[in-house]
C-alpha positions as CSV (number, residue, x, y, z in Angstrom):
1,X,65.3,42.9,-26.5
2,X,63.5,39.7,-25.5
3,X,65.5,36.5,-24.8
4,X,63.6,33.2,-24.5
5,X,64.5,30.7,-21.8
6,X,63.4,27.2,-22.8
7,X,62.4,26.4,-19.3
8,X,58.9,27.6,-18.0
9,X,58.6,30.0,-15.2
10,X,56.5,27.4,-13.4
11,X,56.7,23.6,-14.0
12,X,53.6,22.2,-15.8
13,X,52.6,18.6,-14.8
14,X,49.5,17.3,-16.6
15,X,48.2,13.9,-15.4
16,X,46.3,13.0,-18.5
17,X,45.1,14.5,-21.8
18,X,41.7,16.2,-21.7
19,X,40.6,18.1,-24.8
20,X,37.5,19.6,-23.1
21,X,39.6,21.0,-20.3
22,X,42.1,22.3,-22.8
23,X,39.3,24.2,-24.5
24,X,38.3,25.9,-21.3
25,X,42.0,26.8,-20.5
26,X,42.1,28.8,-23.8
27,X,40.1,31.5,-21.9
28,X,43.4,32.5,-20.3
29,X,45.4,32.1,-23.5
30,X,43.4,34.2,-26.0
31,X,40.5,35.5,-24.0
32,X,39.8,39.1,-22.8
33,X,41.1,38.4,-19.3
34,X,43.9,36.2,-20.6
35,X,47.7,36.4,-20.5
36,X,48.2,37.8,-24.0
37,X,45.8,40.6,-23.4
38,X,47.6,41.4,-20.1
39,X,51.0,41.3,-21.7
40,X,50.0,43.6,-24.6
41,X,48.2,46.0,-22.2
42,X,51.2,46.5,-20.0
43,X,53.8,46.4,-22.9
44,X,52.0,49.2,-24.8
45,X,51.7,51.2,-21.7
46,X,55.4,50.8,-20.9
47,X,56.4,52.0,-24.4
48,X,54.6,55.3,-23.9
49,X,55.6,55.8,-20.2
50,X,57.9,58.7,-19.4
51,X,58.3,57.8,-15.7
52,X,61.3,55.5,-15.3
53,X,59.9,53.6,-12.3
54,X,56.5,52.9,-13.9
55,X,58.1,52.1,-17.2
56,X,60.4,49.4,-15.6
57,X,57.5,48.0,-13.6
58,X,55.2,47.7,-16.7
59,X,57.9,46.1,-18.8
60,X,58.7,43.6,-16.1
61,X,55.1,42.6,-15.6
62,X,54.4,42.6,-19.3
63,X,57.3,40.2,-19.8
64,X,56.1,38.0,-17.0
65,X,52.7,37.8,-18.5
66,X,54.3,36.4,-21.7
67,X,55.9,33.7,-19.5
68,X,52.4,33.0,-18.1
69,X,51.1,32.8,-21.7
70,X,53.7,30.1,-22.2
71,X,52.7,28.3,-19.1
72,X,48.9,28.3,-19.9
73,X,49.7,27.4,-23.5
74,X,51.8,24.5,-22.4
75,X,49.0,23.2,-20.3
76,X,46.6,23.5,-23.3
77,X,49.2,21.7,-25.5
78,X,49.6,18.8,-23.0
79,X,45.9,18.4,-22.5
80,X,45.5,18.2,-26.3
81,X,48.4,15.8,-26.8
82,X,46.3,12.6,-27.2
83,X,43.6,14.1,-29.4
84,X,46.1,15.8,-31.6
85,X,47.8,12.5,-32.4
86,X,44.6,10.6,-32.9
87,X,43.3,13.2,-35.3
88,X,46.5,13.5,-37.2
89,X,47.0,9.8,-37.6
90,X,43.4,8.6,-37.8
91,X,44.0,5.8,-35.3
92,X,40.3,5.7,-34.2
93,X,37.3,5.0,-36.3
94,X,35.5,8.1,-37.3
95,X,32.6,7.7,-35.0
96,X,34.8,6.9,-32.0
97,X,37.1,9.9,-32.7
98,X,34.0,12.2,-32.9
99,X,32.6,10.9,-29.6
100,X,36.0,11.3,-27.9
101,X,36.0,15.0,-28.9
102,X,32.4,15.8,-28.2
103,X,31.3,13.4,-25.4
104,X,31.0,14.1,-21.7
105,X,30.2,17.7,-22.2
106,X,33.3,18.3,-24.2
107,X,32.7,21.2,-26.6
108,X,36.3,21.4,-27.9
109,X,35.5,20.0,-31.4
110,X,35.7,23.4,-33.1
111,X,39.2,24.1,-31.9
112,X,40.3,20.5,-32.3
113,X,39.2,20.3,-35.9
114,X,40.2,23.8,-37.0
115,X,43.5,24.0,-35.1
116,X,44.5,20.4,-35.0
117,X,44.6,20.2,-31.2
118,X,47.0,23.2,-31.0
119,X,46.9,26.3,-28.9
120,X,45.0,28.9,-31.0
121,X,44.7,32.5,-29.9
122,X,41.0,32.2,-29.2
123,X,38.9,32.2,-26.1
124,X,37.1,29.1,-24.9
125,X,34.2,29.8,-27.3
126,X,36.5,29.9,-30.3
127,X,36.4,33.7,-30.6
128,X,39.7,35.0,-32.0
129,X,41.8,37.3,-29.8
130,X,41.3,41.0,-30.4
131,X,43.3,44.1,-29.7
132,X,40.0,45.5,-28.6
133,X,40.7,43.8,-25.3
134,X,43.3,46.5,-24.6
135,X,41.8,49.5,-22.9
136,X,44.9,51.6,-22.4
137,X,44.0,55.4,-22.5
138,X,47.4,56.9,-21.9
139,X,46.8,58.5,-18.5
140,X,48.6,56.6,-15.7
141,X,46.0,57.3,-13.0
142,X,43.3,55.7,-15.2
143,X,45.5,53.0,-16.7
144,X,46.8,51.8,-13.4
145,X,43.2,51.5,-12.0
146,X,42.3,49.6,-15.1
147,X,45.3,47.3,-14.7
148,X,44.2,46.5,-11.1
149,X,40.7,45.6,-12.3
150,X,42.2,43.5,-15.1
151,X,44.3,41.5,-12.7
152,X,41.3,41.0,-10.4
153,X,39.2,39.7,-13.3
154,X,42.0,37.3,-14.4
155,X,42.2,36.0,-10.8
156,X,38.5,35.2,-10.8
157,X,38.8,33.3,-14.1
158,X,41.7,31.3,-12.6
159,X,39.6,30.5,-9.6
160,X,36.9,29.1,-11.8
161,X,39.3,27.0,-13.8
162,X,40.8,25.6,-10.6
163,X,37.3,24.6,-9.5
164,X,36.6,22.6,-12.6
165,X,39.7,20.3,-12.7
166,X,40.8,17.6,-10.3
167,X,44.2,17.3,-12.0
168,X,46.6,18.2,-9.1
169,X,49.4,19.3,-11.4
170,X,47.1,21.7,-13.3
171,X,45.6,23.0,-10.1
172,X,49.1,23.7,-8.8
173,X,50.1,25.7,-11.9
174,X,46.8,27.6,-11.9
175,X,47.2,28.5,-8.3
176,X,50.6,30.0,-9.1
177,X,49.2,32.0,-12.0
178,X,46.3,33.1,-9.8
179,X,48.6,34.2,-7.1
180,X,50.8,36.3,-9.5
181,X,47.6,38.2,-10.4
182,X,47.4,39.3,-6.8
183,X,51.1,40.3,-6.7
184,X,50.6,42.4,-9.8
185,X,47.5,44.1,-8.3
186,X,49.7,45.1,-5.4
187,X,52.4,46.5,-7.6
188,X,49.9,48.5,-9.7
189,X,48.2,49.9,-6.6
190,X,51.5,50.9,-5.0
191,X,52.5,52.6,-8.3
192,X,49.1,54.4,-8.3
193,X,49.5,55.8,-4.8
194,X,53.1,56.9,-5.6
195,X,51.3,59.4,-7.9
196,X,49.9,62.2,-5.7
197,X,47.3,63.4,-6.2
198,X,45.8,60.5,-8.3
199,X,42.1,61.4,-8.1
200,X,40.3,62.7,-10.0
201,X,42.2,61.3,-13.0
202,X,43.8,63.7,-15.4
203,X,44.6,67.4,-15.0
204,X,41.3,69.3,-15.2
205,X,39.4,69.9,-11.9
206,X,35.8,68.9,-11.7
207,X,32.9,71.4,-11.8
208,X,32.4,72.1,-8.0
209,X,28.6,72.2,-7.9
210,X,28.3,68.7,-9.3
211,X,31.2,66.9,-7.7
212,X,29.5,65.8,-4.5
213,X,25.9,65.5,-5.8
214,X,24.1,62.2,-5.8
215,X,21.1,62.0,-8.2
216,X,18.5,59.3,-7.3
217,X,17.8,58.4,-10.9
218,X,16.4,54.9,-10.3
219,X,13.4,55.4,-8.0
220,X,11.0,53.1,-6.4
221,X,11.2,50.0,-4.1
222,X,14.8,49.2,-3.4
223,X,16.1,52.7,-2.9
224,X,18.9,52.5,-0.4
225,X,21.2,55.0,1.3
226,X,24.8,54.3,2.3
227,X,28.2,55.9,2.3
228,X,28.0,56.1,-1.5
229,X,25.2,58.7,-1.3
230,X,24.8,59.7,2.3
231,X,26.6,61.8,4.8
232,X,28.0,65.3,5.1
233,X,30.0,64.9,1.9
234,X,26.9,64.3,-0.3
235,X,24.1,66.4,-1.5
236,X,21.3,63.9,-2.1
237,X,18.8,64.9,-4.8
238,X,15.6,62.8,-4.3
239,X,13.7,63.8,-7.4
240,X,16.2,65.2,-10.0
241,X,14.6,67.3,-12.6
242,X,15.9,68.5,-15.9
243,X,17.9,70.5,-16.3
244,X,20.2,70.5,-13.3
245,X,22.2,73.4,-14.8
246,X,19.2,75.7,-14.4
247,X,18.5,75.9,-18.1
248,X,15.4,74.7,-20.0
249,X,16.9,71.3,-20.9
250,X,16.4,71.9,-24.6
251,X,19.4,71.5,-27.0
252,X,20.2,74.5,-29.2
253,X,22.8,75.5,-31.8
254,X,23.7,78.8,-33.4
255,X,23.6,78.7,-37.2
256,X,24.8,81.1,-39.8
257,X,22.0,82.8,-41.8
258,X,22.5,80.6,-44.8
259,X,22.7,77.4,-42.8
260,X,19.5,78.3,-40.9
261,X,17.6,78.8,-44.1
262,X,18.7,75.4,-45.5
263,X,17.8,73.6,-42.3
264,X,14.3,75.2,-42.2
265,X,13.8,74.3,-45.9
266,X,14.8,70.7,-45.1
267,X,12.5,70.6,-42.1
268,X,9.6,71.9,-44.2
269,X,10.2,69.3,-46.9
270,X,10.4,66.4,-44.5
271,X,7.6,67.4,-42.2
272,X,5.1,64.6,-41.5
273,X,1.4,64.8,-42.0
274,X,-0.5,63.0,-39.2
275,X,-3.8,63.0,-41.2
276,X,-2.5,60.5,-43.7
277,X,-3.3,57.0,-42.8
278,X,-2.8,54.7,-45.8
279,X,-3.2,50.9,-46.1
280,X,0.2,49.3,-45.5
281,X,1.7,46.1,-46.7
282,X,1.5,44.8,-43.1
283,X,-2.3,45.5,-43.1
284,X,-2.7,43.6,-46.4
285,X,-0.6,40.7,-45.2
286,X,-2.4,40.3,-41.9
287,X,-5.8,40.3,-43.6
288,X,-6.9,43.5,-41.8
289,X,-7.6,45.4,-45.1
290,X,-10.6,44.7,-47.3
291,X,-11.5,46.6,-50.5
292,X,-8.9,49.2,-49.9
293,X,-10.1,49.9,-46.3
294,X,-9.0,48.7,-43.0
295,X,-11.3,46.4,-41.1
296,X,-12.8,48.1,-38.1
């Protein structure tokens, strides 16, 4: 059961309307790193979680992310307040209103006109929110790592938003939201390490002969060795050759007698003849064909 408290988790103080800034803030409202995506990611994970500790943590953080969605949405709403009234009431001449929405690098006209200065579930480019942003796979050791990365990406977006506004109230609220991303990262990492072992992910063990092998697949200037491919743990393969399993590297499939006959028949019917070299439409269009022959 969700119960809504009419007061925000963090107080929003906006100095003045700014539709352009509002448009950028939508990145954290309906964007891939935004608060709705985070809330839905953790909420769906919580519903499927069997461990009571992780379930409680995921539900707590999912619910907090919804409160963050309300905070960022309130910022967007306040920043759009002036433009929303002007558009609704038509108090400015058409040209002046258009300039106010598109001037000074403001690219918010799409969301302003389509959504009336509201808080649409889009990113800052007007792309609608998508459930494709949710990358839950149903394995805690993988999902918790993904959650840590998601919180890290969200923190970076908040840093960028903080850097593009001089409104002290907005900066203050964004710093709070940014800081909560760090707190969530810590919770997720603690939960990950409470699972032992947590690497490799899943249940099946890796194939031993390939677990600690590093293939140098991008060769040439810039090759570099380090702890990611050097040391007693690693077997470094300088020039990997196909096939590393010792086979011939050619794909094969066993077919029933009837299937094999049909496949061979199809291959024969569709076999190309390299001796055929006709005049093509491209030759005719380019002027390279004269009298039914190609120009030398």
